[in-house]
mmCIF file of the C-alpha atoms, coordinates in Angstrom:
data_MODEL
# 
_entry.id   MODEL 
# 
loop_
_atom_site.group_PDB 
_atom_site.id 
_atom_site.type_symbol 
_atom_site.label_atom_id 
_atom_site.label_alt_id 
_atom_site.label_comp_id 
_atom_site.label_asym_id 
_atom_site.label_entity_id 
_atom_site.label_seq_id 
_atom_site.pdbx_PDB_ins_code 
_atom_site.Cartn_x 
_atom_site.Cartn_y 
_atom_site.Cartn_z 
_atom_site.occupancy 
_atom_site.B_iso_or_equiv 
_atom_site.pdbx_formal_charge 
_atom_site.auth_seq_id 
_atom_site.auth_comp_id 
_atom_site.auth_asym_id 
_atom_site.auth_atom_id 
_atom_site.pdbx_PDB_model_num 
ATOM 1   C CA . UNK A 1 1   ? 9.680  13.086 37.625 1.00 0.00 ? 1   UNK A CA 1 
ATOM 2   C CA . UNK A 1 2   ? 9.634  14.449 33.918 1.00 0.00 ? 2   UNK A CA 1 
ATOM 3   C CA . UNK A 1 3   ? 10.405 17.629 32.569 1.00 0.00 ? 3   UNK A CA 1 
ATOM 4   C CA . UNK A 1 4   ? 7.155  18.114 32.053 1.00 0.00 ? 4   UNK A CA 1 
ATOM 5   C CA . UNK A 1 5   ? 6.121  17.484 35.766 1.00 0.00 ? 5   UNK A CA 1 
ATOM 6   C CA . UNK A 1 6   ? 8.363  19.497 37.090 1.00 0.00 ? 6   UNK A CA 1 
ATOM 7   C CA . UNK A 1 7   ? 7.839  22.716 34.735 1.00 0.00 ? 7   UNK A CA 1 
ATOM 8   C CA . UNK A 1 8   ? 4.116  22.274 36.001 1.00 0.00 ? 8   UNK A CA 1 
ATOM 9   C CA . UNK A 1 9   ? 5.205  22.388 39.735 1.00 0.00 ? 9   UNK A CA 1 
ATOM 10  C CA . UNK A 1 10  ? 7.347  25.058 39.038 1.00 0.00 ? 10  UNK A CA 1 
ATOM 11  C CA . UNK A 1 11  ? 4.421  27.276 37.695 1.00 0.00 ? 11  UNK A CA 1 
ATOM 12  C CA . UNK A 1 12  ? 2.264  26.423 40.391 1.00 0.00 ? 12  UNK A CA 1 
ATOM 13  C CA . UNK A 1 13  ? 4.394  27.411 43.004 1.00 0.00 ? 13  UNK A CA 1 
ATOM 14  C CA . UNK A 1 14  ? 5.028  30.564 41.030 1.00 0.00 ? 14  UNK A CA 1 
ATOM 15  C CA . UNK A 1 15  ? 1.513  31.362 40.835 1.00 0.00 ? 15  UNK A CA 1 
ATOM 16  C CA . UNK A 1 16  ? 1.330  30.389 44.707 1.00 0.00 ? 16  UNK A CA 1 
ATOM 17  C CA . UNK A 1 17  ? 4.015  32.629 45.442 1.00 0.00 ? 17  UNK A CA 1 
ATOM 18  C CA . UNK A 1 18  ? 2.148  35.751 43.427 1.00 0.00 ? 18  UNK A CA 1 
ATOM 19  C CA . UNK A 1 19  ? -0.948 34.904 44.709 1.00 0.00 ? 19  UNK A CA 1 
ATOM 20  C CA . UNK A 1 20  ? 0.390  35.152 48.371 1.00 0.00 ? 20  UNK A CA 1 
ATOM 21  C CA . UNK A 1 21  ? 1.842  38.565 47.729 1.00 0.00 ? 21  UNK A CA 1 
ATOM 22  C CA . UNK A 1 22  ? -0.824 40.010 46.175 1.00 0.00 ? 22  UNK A CA 1 
ATOM 23  C CA . UNK A 1 23  ? -3.578 39.057 48.271 1.00 0.00 ? 23  UNK A CA 1 
ATOM 24  C CA . UNK A 1 24  ? -1.432 39.468 51.723 1.00 0.00 ? 24  UNK A CA 1 
ATOM 25  C CA . UNK A 1 25  ? -1.734 43.502 51.440 1.00 0.00 ? 25  UNK A CA 1 
ATOM 26  C CA . UNK A 1 26  ? -5.879 42.678 51.361 1.00 0.00 ? 26  UNK A CA 1 
ATOM 27  C CA . UNK A 1 27  ? -6.640 40.189 53.911 1.00 0.00 ? 27  UNK A CA 1 
ATOM 28  C CA . UNK A 1 28  ? -4.191 37.464 54.685 1.00 0.00 ? 28  UNK A CA 1 
ATOM 29  C CA . UNK A 1 29  ? -1.641 39.319 56.677 1.00 0.00 ? 29  UNK A CA 1 
ATOM 30  C CA . UNK A 1 30  ? -3.389 41.473 59.216 1.00 0.00 ? 30  UNK A CA 1 
ATOM 31  C CA . UNK A 1 31  ? -2.773 41.946 63.029 1.00 0.00 ? 31  UNK A CA 1 
ATOM 32  C CA . UNK A 1 32  ? -4.562 38.523 63.436 1.00 0.00 ? 32  UNK A CA 1 
ATOM 33  C CA . UNK A 1 33  ? -2.083 36.832 61.145 1.00 0.00 ? 33  UNK A CA 1 
ATOM 34  C CA . UNK A 1 34  ? -0.780 33.816 63.252 1.00 0.00 ? 34  UNK A CA 1 
ATOM 35  C CA . UNK A 1 35  ? 2.131  33.043 61.164 1.00 0.00 ? 35  UNK A CA 1 
ATOM 36  C CA . UNK A 1 36  ? 4.424  36.231 60.910 1.00 0.00 ? 36  UNK A CA 1 
ATOM 37  C CA . UNK A 1 37  ? 5.917  37.244 64.374 1.00 0.00 ? 37  UNK A CA 1 
ATOM 38  C CA . UNK A 1 38  ? 9.288  38.908 65.820 1.00 0.00 ? 38  UNK A CA 1 
ATOM 39  C CA . UNK A 1 39  ? 11.565 36.777 67.464 1.00 0.00 ? 39  UNK A CA 1 
ATOM 40  C CA . UNK A 1 40  ? 14.491 37.711 69.470 1.00 0.00 ? 40  UNK A CA 1 
ATOM 41  C CA . UNK A 1 41  ? 17.289 38.881 67.313 1.00 0.00 ? 41  UNK A CA 1 
ATOM 42  C CA . UNK A 1 42  ? 20.443 36.617 67.038 1.00 0.00 ? 42  UNK A CA 1 
ATOM 43  C CA . UNK A 1 43  ? 22.531 36.507 64.031 1.00 0.00 ? 43  UNK A CA 1 
ATOM 44  C CA . UNK A 1 44  ? 25.910 35.449 66.195 1.00 0.00 ? 44  UNK A CA 1 
ATOM 45  C CA . UNK A 1 45  ? 27.071 31.696 66.441 1.00 0.00 ? 45  UNK A CA 1 
ATOM 46  C CA . UNK A 1 46  ? 25.570 29.441 63.832 1.00 0.00 ? 46  UNK A CA 1 
ATOM 47  C CA . UNK A 1 47  ? 23.922 32.173 62.433 1.00 0.00 ? 47  UNK A CA 1 
ATOM 48  C CA . UNK A 1 48  ? 26.560 34.008 61.266 1.00 0.00 ? 48  UNK A CA 1 
ATOM 49  C CA . UNK A 1 49  ? 26.678 31.687 57.990 1.00 0.00 ? 49  UNK A CA 1 
ATOM 50  C CA . UNK A 1 50  ? 23.783 32.765 56.237 1.00 0.00 ? 50  UNK A CA 1 
ATOM 51  C CA . UNK A 1 51  ? 25.117 34.768 53.769 1.00 0.00 ? 51  UNK A CA 1 
ATOM 52  C CA . UNK A 1 52  ? 27.962 31.953 53.024 1.00 0.00 ? 52  UNK A CA 1 
ATOM 53  C CA . UNK A 1 53  ? 25.874 29.045 52.337 1.00 0.00 ? 53  UNK A CA 1 
ATOM 54  C CA . UNK A 1 54  ? 23.778 30.321 49.594 1.00 0.00 ? 54  UNK A CA 1 
ATOM 55  C CA . UNK A 1 55  ? 26.934 32.150 48.000 1.00 0.00 ? 55  UNK A CA 1 
ATOM 56  C CA . UNK A 1 56  ? 29.062 28.824 48.573 1.00 0.00 ? 56  UNK A CA 1 
ATOM 57  C CA . UNK A 1 57  ? 26.323 26.470 47.270 1.00 0.00 ? 57  UNK A CA 1 
ATOM 58  C CA . UNK A 1 58  ? 25.855 29.108 44.076 1.00 0.00 ? 58  UNK A CA 1 
ATOM 59  C CA . UNK A 1 59  ? 29.810 28.906 43.609 1.00 0.00 ? 59  UNK A CA 1 
ATOM 60  C CA . UNK A 1 60  ? 30.309 25.130 43.895 1.00 0.00 ? 60  UNK A CA 1 
ATOM 61  C CA . UNK A 1 61  ? 27.481 24.487 41.751 1.00 0.00 ? 61  UNK A CA 1 
ATOM 62  C CA . UNK A 1 62  ? 28.717 26.616 38.958 1.00 0.00 ? 62  UNK A CA 1 
ATOM 63  C CA . UNK A 1 63  ? 31.986 25.125 39.523 1.00 0.00 ? 63  UNK A CA 1 
ATOM 64  C CA . UNK A 1 64  ? 30.560 21.662 38.995 1.00 0.00 ? 64  UNK A CA 1 
ATOM 65  C CA . UNK A 1 65  ? 28.736 22.512 36.282 1.00 0.00 ? 65  UNK A CA 1 
ATOM 66  C CA . UNK A 1 66  ? 31.870 23.931 34.425 1.00 0.00 ? 66  UNK A CA 1 
ATOM 67  C CA . UNK A 1 67  ? 34.235 21.671 35.218 1.00 0.00 ? 67  UNK A CA 1 
ATOM 68  C CA . UNK A 1 68  ? 31.323 18.544 34.240 1.00 0.00 ? 68  UNK A CA 1 
ATOM 69  C CA . UNK A 1 69  ? 29.836 19.596 31.638 1.00 0.00 ? 69  UNK A CA 1 
ATOM 70  C CA . UNK A 1 70  ? 26.762 18.001 30.345 1.00 0.00 ? 70  UNK A CA 1 
ATOM 71  C CA . UNK A 1 71  ? 27.762 14.579 29.397 1.00 0.00 ? 71  UNK A CA 1 
ATOM 72  C CA . UNK A 1 72  ? 27.129 12.994 32.766 1.00 0.00 ? 72  UNK A CA 1 
ATOM 73  C CA . UNK A 1 73  ? 24.484 12.747 35.262 1.00 0.00 ? 73  UNK A CA 1 
ATOM 74  C CA . UNK A 1 74  ? 26.910 15.021 37.824 1.00 0.00 ? 74  UNK A CA 1 
ATOM 75  C CA . UNK A 1 75  ? 27.152 17.657 35.076 1.00 0.00 ? 75  UNK A CA 1 
ATOM 76  C CA . UNK A 1 76  ? 23.552 17.484 34.364 1.00 0.00 ? 76  UNK A CA 1 
ATOM 77  C CA . UNK A 1 77  ? 22.383 18.191 37.709 1.00 0.00 ? 77  UNK A CA 1 
ATOM 78  C CA . UNK A 1 78  ? 24.685 20.784 38.411 1.00 0.00 ? 78  UNK A CA 1 
ATOM 79  C CA . UNK A 1 79  ? 23.699 22.550 35.644 1.00 0.00 ? 79  UNK A CA 1 
ATOM 80  C CA . UNK A 1 80  ? 20.039 21.940 36.556 1.00 0.00 ? 80  UNK A CA 1 
ATOM 81  C CA . UNK A 1 81  ? 21.029 23.294 40.003 1.00 0.00 ? 81  UNK A CA 1 
ATOM 82  C CA . UNK A 1 82  ? 22.525 26.229 38.617 1.00 0.00 ? 82  UNK A CA 1 
ATOM 83  C CA . UNK A 1 83  ? 19.511 27.048 36.723 1.00 0.00 ? 83  UNK A CA 1 
ATOM 84  C CA . UNK A 1 84  ? 17.250 26.595 38.959 1.00 0.00 ? 84  UNK A CA 1 
ATOM 85  C CA . UNK A 1 85  ? 19.062 28.856 41.658 1.00 0.00 ? 85  UNK A CA 1 
ATOM 86  C CA . UNK A 1 86  ? 19.367 31.675 39.203 1.00 0.00 ? 86  UNK A CA 1 
ATOM 87  C CA . UNK A 1 87  ? 15.713 31.723 38.232 1.00 0.00 ? 87  UNK A CA 1 
ATOM 88  C CA . UNK A 1 88  ? 14.532 31.788 41.679 1.00 0.00 ? 88  UNK A CA 1 
ATOM 89  C CA . UNK A 1 89  ? 16.810 34.453 42.509 1.00 0.00 ? 89  UNK A CA 1 
ATOM 90  C CA . UNK A 1 90  ? 15.831 36.403 39.715 1.00 0.00 ? 90  UNK A CA 1 
ATOM 91  C CA . UNK A 1 91  ? 12.031 35.851 40.483 1.00 0.00 ? 91  UNK A CA 1 
ATOM 92  C CA . UNK A 1 92  ? 12.313 36.782 44.149 1.00 0.00 ? 92  UNK A CA 1 
ATOM 93  C CA . UNK A 1 93  ? 14.387 39.770 43.357 1.00 0.00 ? 93  UNK A CA 1 
ATOM 94  C CA . UNK A 1 94  ? 11.425 40.998 41.192 1.00 0.00 ? 94  UNK A CA 1 
ATOM 95  C CA . UNK A 1 95  ? 8.728  40.294 43.608 1.00 0.00 ? 95  UNK A CA 1 
ATOM 96  C CA . UNK A 1 96  ? 10.737 42.156 46.231 1.00 0.00 ? 96  UNK A CA 1 
ATOM 97  C CA . UNK A 1 97  ? 10.998 45.157 44.039 1.00 0.00 ? 97  UNK A CA 1 
ATOM 98  C CA . UNK A 1 98  ? 6.906  44.625 43.425 1.00 0.00 ? 98  UNK A CA 1 
ATOM 99  C CA . UNK A 1 99  ? 5.559  44.010 46.930 1.00 0.00 ? 99  UNK A CA 1 
ATOM 100 C CA . UNK A 1 100 ? 8.223  46.345 48.695 1.00 0.00 ? 100 UNK A CA 1 
ATOM 101 C CA . UNK A 1 101 ? 7.366  44.350 52.056 1.00 0.00 ? 101 UNK A CA 1 
ATOM 102 C CA . UNK A 1 102 ? 9.239  46.158 54.998 1.00 0.00 ? 102 UNK A CA 1 
ATOM 103 C CA . UNK A 1 103 ? 11.611 43.636 56.986 1.00 0.00 ? 103 UNK A CA 1 
ATOM 104 C CA . UNK A 1 104 ? 11.658 42.771 61.010 1.00 0.00 ? 104 UNK A CA 1 
ATOM 105 C CA . UNK A 1 105 ? 14.472 44.821 61.307 1.00 0.00 ? 105 UNK A CA 1 
ATOM 106 C CA . UNK A 1 106 ? 12.281 48.075 60.139 1.00 0.00 ? 106 UNK A CA 1 
ATOM 107 C CA . UNK A 1 107 ? 9.176  47.736 61.750 1.00 0.00 ? 107 UNK A CA 1 
ATOM 108 C CA . UNK A 1 108 ? 7.099  45.486 64.186 1.00 0.00 ? 108 UNK A CA 1 
ATOM 109 C CA . UNK A 1 109 ? 4.204  45.217 61.719 1.00 0.00 ? 109 UNK A CA 1 
ATOM 110 C CA . UNK A 1 110 ? 4.364  42.500 59.275 1.00 0.00 ? 110 UNK A CA 1 
ATOM 111 C CA . UNK A 1 111 ? 1.413  43.946 57.234 1.00 0.00 ? 111 UNK A CA 1 
ATOM 112 C CA . UNK A 1 112 ? 3.493  47.254 55.687 1.00 0.00 ? 112 UNK A CA 1 
ATOM 113 C CA . UNK A 1 113 ? 3.932  46.039 52.026 1.00 0.00 ? 113 UNK A CA 1 
ATOM 114 C CA . UNK A 1 114 ? 4.509  48.270 49.096 1.00 0.00 ? 114 UNK A CA 1 
ATOM 115 C CA . UNK A 1 115 ? 6.871  50.854 51.042 1.00 0.00 ? 115 UNK A CA 1 
ATOM 116 C CA . UNK A 1 116 ? 10.444 52.081 50.567 1.00 0.00 ? 116 UNK A CA 1 
ATOM 117 C CA . UNK A 1 117 ? 12.124 50.556 47.088 1.00 0.00 ? 117 UNK A CA 1 
ATOM 118 C CA . UNK A 1 118 ? 13.036 46.705 48.158 1.00 0.00 ? 118 UNK A CA 1 
ATOM 119 C CA . UNK A 1 119 ? 11.011 44.277 50.356 1.00 0.00 ? 119 UNK A CA 1 
ATOM 120 C CA . UNK A 1 120 ? 11.862 41.186 52.228 1.00 0.00 ? 120 UNK A CA 1 
ATOM 121 C CA . UNK A 1 121 ? 8.989  39.179 50.622 1.00 0.00 ? 121 UNK A CA 1 
ATOM 122 C CA . UNK A 1 122 ? 10.182 36.367 49.430 1.00 0.00 ? 122 UNK A CA 1 
ATOM 123 C CA . UNK A 1 123 ? 13.591 35.620 50.710 1.00 0.00 ? 123 UNK A CA 1 
ATOM 124 C CA . UNK A 1 124 ? 16.330 35.534 48.371 1.00 0.00 ? 124 UNK A CA 1 
ATOM 125 C CA . UNK A 1 125 ? 19.001 33.676 50.137 1.00 0.00 ? 125 UNK A CA 1 
ATOM 126 C CA . UNK A 1 126 ? 16.298 30.714 50.630 1.00 0.00 ? 126 UNK A CA 1 
ATOM 127 C CA . UNK A 1 127 ? 14.993 30.621 47.281 1.00 0.00 ? 127 UNK A CA 1 
ATOM 128 C CA . UNK A 1 128 ? 18.703 30.340 45.905 1.00 0.00 ? 128 UNK A CA 1 
ATOM 129 C CA . UNK A 1 129 ? 19.155 27.911 48.309 1.00 0.00 ? 129 UNK A CA 1 
ATOM 130 C CA . UNK A 1 130 ? 16.032 25.754 47.827 1.00 0.00 ? 130 UNK A CA 1 
ATOM 131 C CA . UNK A 1 131 ? 16.590 26.079 44.304 1.00 0.00 ? 131 UNK A CA 1 
ATOM 132 C CA . UNK A 1 132 ? 20.230 24.621 44.024 1.00 0.00 ? 132 UNK A CA 1 
ATOM 133 C CA . UNK A 1 133 ? 19.663 21.961 46.082 1.00 0.00 ? 133 UNK A CA 1 
ATOM 134 C CA . UNK A 1 134 ? 16.185 20.768 45.068 1.00 0.00 ? 134 UNK A CA 1 
ATOM 135 C CA . UNK A 1 135 ? 17.873 19.130 41.636 1.00 0.00 ? 135 UNK A CA 1 
ATOM 136 C CA . UNK A 1 136 ? 20.267 17.235 43.442 1.00 0.00 ? 136 UNK A CA 1 
ATOM 137 C CA . UNK A 1 137 ? 17.603 15.497 46.286 1.00 0.00 ? 137 UNK A CA 1 
ATOM 138 C CA . UNK A 1 138 ? 15.464 14.925 43.475 1.00 0.00 ? 138 UNK A CA 1 
ATOM 139 C CA . UNK A 1 139 ? 18.038 13.090 40.918 1.00 0.00 ? 139 UNK A CA 1 
ATOM 140 C CA . UNK A 1 140 ? 19.895 11.205 43.997 1.00 0.00 ? 140 UNK A CA 1 
ATOM 141 C CA . UNK A 1 141 ? 17.658 10.775 46.923 1.00 0.00 ? 141 UNK A CA 1 
ATOM 142 C CA . UNK A 1 142 ? 15.999 7.403  45.594 1.00 0.00 ? 142 UNK A CA 1 
ATOM 143 C CA . UNK A 1 143 ? 19.551 6.171  44.969 1.00 0.00 ? 143 UNK A CA 1 
ATOM 144 C CA . UNK A 1 144 ? 21.637 7.516  48.150 1.00 0.00 ? 144 UNK A CA 1 
ATOM 145 C CA . UNK A 1 145 ? 18.897 8.212  50.342 1.00 0.00 ? 145 UNK A CA 1 
ATOM 146 C CA . UNK A 1 146 ? 21.278 10.612 52.710 1.00 0.00 ? 146 UNK A CA 1 
ATOM 147 C CA . UNK A 1 147 ? 21.008 12.982 49.777 1.00 0.00 ? 147 UNK A CA 1 
ATOM 148 C CA . UNK A 1 148 ? 17.554 14.303 51.150 1.00 0.00 ? 148 UNK A CA 1 
ATOM 149 C CA . UNK A 1 149 ? 19.879 15.777 53.933 1.00 0.00 ? 149 UNK A CA 1 
ATOM 150 C CA . UNK A 1 150 ? 20.972 18.666 51.777 1.00 0.00 ? 150 UNK A CA 1 
ATOM 151 C CA . UNK A 1 151 ? 17.097 19.880 52.951 1.00 0.00 ? 151 UNK A CA 1 
ATOM 152 C CA . UNK A 1 152 ? 18.769 20.991 56.190 1.00 0.00 ? 152 UNK A CA 1 
ATOM 153 C CA . UNK A 1 153 ? 20.363 23.801 54.123 1.00 0.00 ? 153 UNK A CA 1 
ATOM 154 C CA . UNK A 1 154 ? 16.825 25.643 52.951 1.00 0.00 ? 154 UNK A CA 1 
ATOM 155 C CA . UNK A 1 155 ? 15.678 25.064 56.611 1.00 0.00 ? 155 UNK A CA 1 
ATOM 156 C CA . UNK A 1 156 ? 19.110 26.423 58.117 1.00 0.00 ? 156 UNK A CA 1 
ATOM 157 C CA . UNK A 1 157 ? 18.361 29.415 55.723 1.00 0.00 ? 157 UNK A CA 1 
ATOM 158 C CA . UNK A 1 158 ? 14.777 29.998 56.784 1.00 0.00 ? 158 UNK A CA 1 
ATOM 159 C CA . UNK A 1 159 ? 15.355 29.907 60.434 1.00 0.00 ? 159 UNK A CA 1 
ATOM 160 C CA . UNK A 1 160 ? 18.977 32.237 60.119 1.00 0.00 ? 160 UNK A CA 1 
ATOM 161 C CA . UNK A 1 161 ? 16.898 34.683 58.093 1.00 0.00 ? 161 UNK A CA 1 
ATOM 162 C CA . UNK A 1 162 ? 14.134 35.014 60.688 1.00 0.00 ? 162 UNK A CA 1 
ATOM 163 C CA . UNK A 1 163 ? 16.497 35.115 63.824 1.00 0.00 ? 163 UNK A CA 1 
ATOM 164 C CA . UNK A 1 164 ? 18.483 37.864 61.992 1.00 0.00 ? 164 UNK A CA 1 
ATOM 165 C CA . UNK A 1 165 ? 15.365 39.907 61.538 1.00 0.00 ? 165 UNK A CA 1 
ATOM 166 C CA . UNK A 1 166 ? 16.014 40.030 57.710 1.00 0.00 ? 166 UNK A CA 1 
ATOM 167 C CA . UNK A 1 167 ? 12.470 38.396 57.057 1.00 0.00 ? 167 UNK A CA 1 
ATOM 168 C CA . UNK A 1 168 ? 9.227  37.554 58.348 1.00 0.00 ? 168 UNK A CA 1 
ATOM 169 C CA . UNK A 1 169 ? 8.132  33.825 58.503 1.00 0.00 ? 169 UNK A CA 1 
ATOM 170 C CA . UNK A 1 170 ? 6.101  33.957 55.312 1.00 0.00 ? 170 UNK A CA 1 
ATOM 171 C CA . UNK A 1 171 ? 9.080  35.649 53.469 1.00 0.00 ? 171 UNK A CA 1 
ATOM 172 C CA . UNK A 1 172 ? 10.916 32.413 54.081 1.00 0.00 ? 172 UNK A CA 1 
ATOM 173 C CA . UNK A 1 173 ? 7.988  30.082 53.352 1.00 0.00 ? 173 UNK A CA 1 
ATOM 174 C CA . UNK A 1 174 ? 7.537  31.714 50.000 1.00 0.00 ? 174 UNK A CA 1 
ATOM 175 C CA . UNK A 1 175 ? 11.214 31.614 49.288 1.00 0.00 ? 175 UNK A CA 1 
ATOM 176 C CA . UNK A 1 176 ? 11.136 28.016 50.074 1.00 0.00 ? 176 UNK A CA 1 
ATOM 177 C CA . UNK A 1 177 ? 7.973  27.255 47.640 1.00 0.00 ? 177 UNK A CA 1 
ATOM 178 C CA . UNK A 1 178 ? 9.621  29.572 44.977 1.00 0.00 ? 178 UNK A CA 1 
# 
């Protein structure tokens, strides 16, 4: 995939997330919303690592980027992962401040947008995790197919954030798309 193709996909993904955020209060997320619903709260067991995964990935990627530099494939991929993760995090943070959607921890209603100071749409944890692992998958999966298993990490974050009632299902889907 060329850098131009990746940029185009990034722009399309961002436009989709913004459109979803802007349209949801006007009709996409009403009581008949078939995506968002509360699940029984569970932030124990395996779900306890939900905060550690994106932090560990960010630190490992930053350390790798600084150690390897940009002179080899691994170093370049680490830099791309760090840049992608940082950009995803910055954009998701901005969208949370813009949309101010209430999380399932504070309401039973997924349609409470533009309330409070910071919202749950999209998920920072999921966008950071997805942003960091995607360059590694794109760079190495064709040579080493097992690398595609890194996609488990964003899926884990998606499930654990919903189980902890920190996000609605559409929050984590948007975080992954971002």
